[in-house]
Steps between C-alpha positions, in 0.01 A plus 500: 500500500756578772875466474512188721418215266387416149270205441577265208323599180460351151649787297722792602513791253806725541401859417174696492494678165282426200674173402497377861133585549399325176701193606339499845147533359560227241647258757203569730263416213667157489402449864843566651551692824718802413730731696659811343817638661592861418832662598354852503269658761136526397527865387770409247381150412436377148850522356545693177131457418410774748728746319382436145249700294315174439510468118409148379591375151228255401372338181161650405290503186326834527269659753283190566797323657585808706146511639567160661790660688337841550123442528445858616610652167235756408300482179686812383837332563390184320389700197731800479841384626734336251649224716637314199586132548807294589535151356692203638727520196577868568576420864729212406674710233549794738653273765733342243603830341577702813693212663707456182342156448653360819182465709416138582223419247323259738476767770389762247232264366370438854496875569317592180247215505411548864502881517128559438356197688724577798373860518139376472581267793649792699185701430297213646711533819404865540787667314383799295639644178458833320601656165853644501405846369765708676797308363404302191260716299512821303200696372492479121226712337335531843488124556711307750722262301711235671843422360746218553236234576486592866153607614448360852638580844422383851242715675682728744837411347736265679377609839140419409605164356684399819211607724238309297716187473574503873126537572433201273764296687345591836150403375630161392668421830861558394722617787744783427783574748690827466860569606574132442815479286565159348855380571549151355322194364485172692544177301471131587749223419356476145554871433130583513398830660315427826521833680638851518681705763364848564625784722204652684465678833872484571523121457556253219209257462472185292167459322431143390311476170450284192586766240658845477423758230777760465352837394739741672613708203835557333824632652466863395508633858831322571781744411768232531323262261428786258871581481589130481257404224397818317840668504684823575297783661181295526544512877438877461170466313184613675248225580148579377319266733530314829821468699402144598567331162857397576513167318428288809267265312756444226781445753301245702429297186858517371617379844316170449620450142251693285606599150570868432336610175434804286674834449694544824674814377172652377228702668194716449627854560345833401548875498431607860508844662860604572420596859268212589583316826716182492191273523138541397278745688142377533372857536623569145464148360642476150467876446879538492507324160525725194377315193392766248848525345366387155338846477827688555875443514746381765849648546790392721764698690687564175188669364455224242212268413594137562196291403213487249218629719242399234632153415171340603200556725606581855376155613778332304796725586456642851620188684836501323569876492572514875817299437592734212462801733711326769780471242506875425759731665401550866201267445234760413315660208257785436174454305407814303156597366337812357149626565353325191512165683481597869128412514584149375751427777400219734357562847837448673637827355251695711589368847643733764820297550660565162842627383393752236616821336308737273612780266365731229797455265722206410803715585369544853387138533842347429657709778248357748578134422723425796811298411454545122739673253268787395671596174515146369139443609383802301686372192337157548150652519554717191631206296204291617250775409651532151465125442131463596285381208233766551318390183403170670188539722549450875279230657591370848253207482681325210859462387479811282844475333571865577876478544832687495717325239865590462591584859654277769234274660236599242156509655262257325154625606326796666777753429379852576707815461580663835390850404192597703564651844483453788741207504507238777771251599501217755808336655510120515731223612466121504230336710512120514166317514594133511775262394459246218717217634343235717402135526421242233143368522298241310171581326334410834722755681698227678852623581759276336844398622818538293421169327166657400304259720216648710585550868206330680287746694656819358322740265569857386326795333538873451821697450726216614408277204780522245470461124212733419674837454833577334639850433156659502135459590160586345314733738232338715641148469642469852172503693331267253797260511478510879129419487528227236796318652374566852175322418687210333740468794212502749304235309813283473584538869141425601491186283839389635379505861178316404 
């Protein structure tokens, strides 16, 4: 499609990530003609989805369910891998617990109930899944054992997911236009959405349509909004993913009276390499993240621990610890490990682009931790070592209760003495993934106005839906929420135009 004119279409989907693609495919299934508009060029298209590792948190009752998602599991994998299971009740409880019981129960119920059938539907569209060995399993007695209920990831990570979803859209006759940044919604005299304005090819075009699905992500790439809504120094945080998620979809909806909803001062933010670039780098993907901190300790510039690294499985703490790191002096921390656990560190610790130091003694190590008070750091490590409950067995696949009682920020699980050289340390800062504040939607993903009445013709899914996440986030929920609510939004939009 050239930059001259856009033909009228039934449904316009704003965005081209996982939520957008699921919405487009679902609307097409309803018989609607669908156009996707993507602000980014093709090489960077797909929003934050392209930058993710692809973990998907889904309800499953053992390996037989997983075979429906991953039919190419080998007989050996089916027999000898301990995938565990993850019930709807566990999913609901995890969502409630990590969001401090603020998550909208209707949205959580939709997410949990639809997680497995939605992924089966995606599989029918050509999306592939694989076991998440590299990030979610440890070998226990020679057998891969999954922990934290998270066993599945998109084949090829986020990049693979985007490519397969875009291929599915092309097969089904859905048009996707790149470098087409949505500007504003067009409404009629009744307030119904009847079109959208898009900047493409140096001109602003109006596309007439019967429904719009907003799936353009949160506002994490907008430094001004980060400072405005998240607070002091958030404009300085590094952005893990795309630079195109600037809150445009949210802004367009608010401009026509949509209701803001959710945790506007909250975000998903993680420990991210100190020297990573300001935005995500597709060549590295999510390799800048550093999520094996439960196996070691973290210290700040004062040389002090500042958090319980073993409070819970990584899946349930990593998305809130970025904000904790941002609040430390000079907004950084060092993660310290000894050689007993180095083999257990996740894949991202072995990339080339890493801020790392190594030493044969603790005395030498603390002098290499740039920006850290070395003397105080050494005292912190010695006090920590003395407090480790070495009589409790270490087991990284369960909450082993091996703690450090009696010291500040006592570690609850997986406490190992730092006593076996060589020692390694990795410098991290805050990397923001996505923002939690967004739009209020109904159970059919209709965007509501400030009187909580649906705005005719306007639907939303993905990161810009508010009310699902508060304070924190269970790992692997974002992509599945995008898929579930994307499919619902697409079905609703398709039915609305019928």
